[in-house]
C-alpha positions in Angstrom: -5.5 1.1 4.6 -5.2 -2.6 4.0 -8.3 -4.8 4.4 -8.6 -7.7 6.7 -11.7 -9.8 7.4 -10.9 -12.9 9.5 -14.5 -14.0 9.4 -14.3 -14.1 5.6 -10.7 -15.3 5.7 -9.6 -12.4 3.4 -6.6 -10.1 3.5 -5.8 -7.3 1.0 -2.3 -5.8 1.5 -2.4 -2.2 0.4 0.7 -1.1 -1.5 0.3 2.7 -2.0 -0.6 4.2 -5.4 -1.6 0.8 -6.7 -5.4 1.2 -6.7 -5.6 0.2 -3.1 -8.2 2.8 -2.1 -10.5 1.5 -4.8 -10.1 -2.1 -3.7 -10.6 -1.2 -0.1 -13.8 0.7 -0.9 -15.2 -2.2 -3.0 -14.5 -4.8 -0.2 -16.0 -2.5 2.4 -19.3 -2.7 0.6 -19.6 -6.3 1.5 -17.3 -7.0 4.5 -16.3 -5.4 7.7 -12.7 -4.4 8.0 -11.1 -5.7 11.2 -8.4 -3.1 10.8 -11.0 -0.4 11.4 -11.1 -1.2 15.0 -10.3 1.9 17.0 -10.0 2.9 20.6 -12.8 5.0 22.1 -13.0 8.4 20.4 -11.3 11.3 22.1 -12.9 14.1 20.1 -15.8 14.6 17.7 -13.5 15.0 14.8 -12.2 11.9 13.1 -9.2 13.6 11.6 -8.2 15.3 14.9 -8.9 12.0 16.7 -6.5 10.2 14.5 -3.7 12.8 15.0 -4.2 12.7 18.8 -4.0 8.9 18.8 -0.9 8.9 16.6 0.8 11.5 18.9 0.0 9.4 22.0 1.2 6.2 20.3 4.5 7.8 19.2 5.2 9.2 22.7 4.0 6.4 24.9 3.6 3.2 22.8 -0.1 3.1 23.8 -3.5 3.9 22.3 -5.8 2.6 24.9 -4.1 -0.8 24.3 -0.4 -1.7 24.5 1.4 -1.6 21.2 3.2 -4.7 22.3 0.0 -6.7 22.3 -0.3 -9.1 19.4 -3.3 -9.6 17.1 -6.0 -7.4 15.6 -5.8 -4.7 18.3 -2.1 -4.2 17.6 -2.6 -4.2 13.8 -5.4 -1.5 14.2 -3.0 0.6 16.4 -0.2 0.2 13.8 -2.7 1.5 11.1 -2.9 4.7 13.0 0.8 5.3 12.4 1.0 3.9 8.9 -2.0 3.1 6.6 0.3 0.9 4.4 1.4 -2.0 6.5 4.0 -4.4 5.0 3.2 -8.1 4.9 5.6 -8.7 7.9 3.2 -6.7 10.2 0.5 -9.2 9.4 2.8 -12.2 9.7 3.6 -11.1 13.2 0.0 -10.7 14.3 -2.1 -13.2 12.5 -1.7 -16.6 11.0 -1.3 -15.9 7.3 -2.3 -19.5 6.5 -5.8 -18.8 7.8 -6.5 -16.2 5.1 -6.5 -15.8 1.4 -4.3 -12.8 0.7 -3.7 -10.6 -2.3 -2.0 -7.4 -3.4 -1.6 -5.3 -6.5 1.8 -4.5 -8.0 2.8 -2.0 -10.7 5.4 -1.3 -13.3 8.2 0.4 -11.2 8.7 3.2 -13.8 5.0 4.0 -13.8 4.8 3.6 -10.0 7.5 6.2 -9.4 5.8 8.7 -11.6 2.5 8.2 -9.7 4.2 8.5 -6.3 6.0 11.7 -7.4 2.9 13.4 -8.8 0.8 12.5 -5.8 3.3 13.7 -3.2 3.9 17.0 -5.1 0.2 17.8 -5.4 -1.1 16.6 -2.0 -0.5 19.1 0.9 -1.4 16.4 3.4 1.3 14.1 2.1 4.1 13.8 4.7 6.8 14.7 2.1 4.9 17.5 0.4 7.2 20.4 -0.4 10.4 18.6 0.3 13.4 19.4 -1.9 13.6 16.0 -3.6 10.3 16.7 -5.3 11.4 19.9 -7.0 12.0 18.0 -10.2 11.5 14.4 -11.4 15.2 13.8 -12.0 16.0 14.9 -8.5 13.2 12.7 -7.1 14.5 9.6 -8.9 18.1 10.1 -7.8 16.9 10.5 -4.2 14.5 7.6 -4.4 17.1 5.3 -5.8 19.7 6.1 -3.2 18.1 7.4 0.0 14.7 5.8 0.3 14.4 2.6 -1.8 11.1 0.8 -1.3 10.7 -2.4 -3.2 7.3 -4.0 -3.9 8.8 -7.4 -3.5 10.1 -6.5 0.0 6.8 -5.0 1.0 5.0 -8.3 0.2 7.6 -10.7 1.6 7.6 -12.6 4.8 10.5 -12.4 7.2 12.2 -15.3 5.5 12.1 -13.5 2.1 9.3 -15.6 0.5 6.4 -13.9 -1.1 3.7 -13.8 1.6 0.5 -13.2 -0.4 -1.5 -15.9 -2.1 -2.1 -13.9 -5.3 -0.5 -10.9 -6.9 -2.6 -8.8 -9.3 -1.1 -6.4 -11.8 -2.2 -2.8 -11.9 -2.0 -2.6 -15.7 -4.7 -5.3 -16.2 -6.5 -4.9 -12.9 -10.0 -4.7 -14.4 -9.7 -8.2 -15.8 -7.8 -9.7 -12.9 -10.2 -8.2 -10.4 -13.1 -9.9 -12.3 -11.2 -13.2 -12.3 -10.4 -12.9 -8.6 -14.1 -12.2 -7.7 -15.2 -15.2 -9.8 -12.6 -17.7 -8.5 -13.3 -16.8 -4.8 -17.0 -16.3 -5.3 -16.8 -12.8 -4.0 -20.0 -10.8 -4.5 -18.3 -7.4 -4.5 -18.7 -4.5 -7.0 -16.5 -3.4 -9.8 -13.7 -1.1 -8.8 -14.5 2.6 -8.5 -11.9 5.3 -9.3 -10.7 6.5 -5.9 -7.6 8.7 -5.5 -6.9 8.2 -9.2 -3.7 9.7 -10.5 -3.7 11.6 -13.8 -0.5 12.1 -15.7 0.9 11.7 -19.2 2.7 8.7 -20.5 5.1 7.8 -17.7 7.9 7.1 -20.2 8.1 10.8 -21.1 9.3 11.6 -17.6 12.5 9.7 -17.9 16.0 10.3 -19.4 18.2 7.4 -20.3 20.0 7.9 -17.0 17.0 8.0 -14.7 15.3 5.1 -16.5 18.5 3.0 -15.9 18.6 4.1 -12.3 15.1 2.6 -11.8 16.1 -0.5 -13.7 19.1 -1.1 -11.4 17.4 -0.1 -8.1 14.1 -2.1 -8.7 15.7 -5.1 -10.4 14.1 -7.4 -7.9 10.6 -6.1 -8.7 11.3 -6.3 -12.5 12.5 -9.8 -12.2 9.8 -11.1 -9.9 6.8 -9.5 -11.8 8.2 -9.5 -15.3 8.1 -5.8 -16.0 10.1 -3.8 -18.6 10.3 -0.1 -19.4 7.6 -0.3 -22.1 5.2 -2.7 -20.3 
């Protein structure tokens, strides 16, 4: 889930498998998340409640409030469907000029290995057990042709400009998180390890062919954030 505190004028856009859960947890120790707003509970089970809300929303467009409504209520409703909202969802519902926004990006080759391993090992993942995850080579060929998701696109406004104030890099997040806390005067804790991925050197997963596929497909991310295969 992303993190939004209008009172503190702070927005964290959560790009999956980029330490987002750790950042969300750290921020939640000091601020309330406006995106945690939820309609009245239907059941006593939070997990079941979320599934019911999602089912109602998909079928009717409503979860106690109209999905067409703009603002925090709409953002909270959208979070029920997708915990990883792109920057455009925020642009449509709040004034981005009113908040300091940031996100974390990651080396695309490392990012794909993390996504692959997480989806394969997490039964609750919506793509768990699907054929494209039977091997890493099959996954990369599928990802680079059928479901391309660029970090640059996720963090862009409708006009194509980067929409966040600051972009942190996953590879040096410890230092950059400390610098962000200092520059903004945020009294938030160090980042815990939440949903941490464990895998060997990402470079060992790739053949020359699949490494080049990622280079070609994610060229915009590589160009914007200055990544190369080895860094």
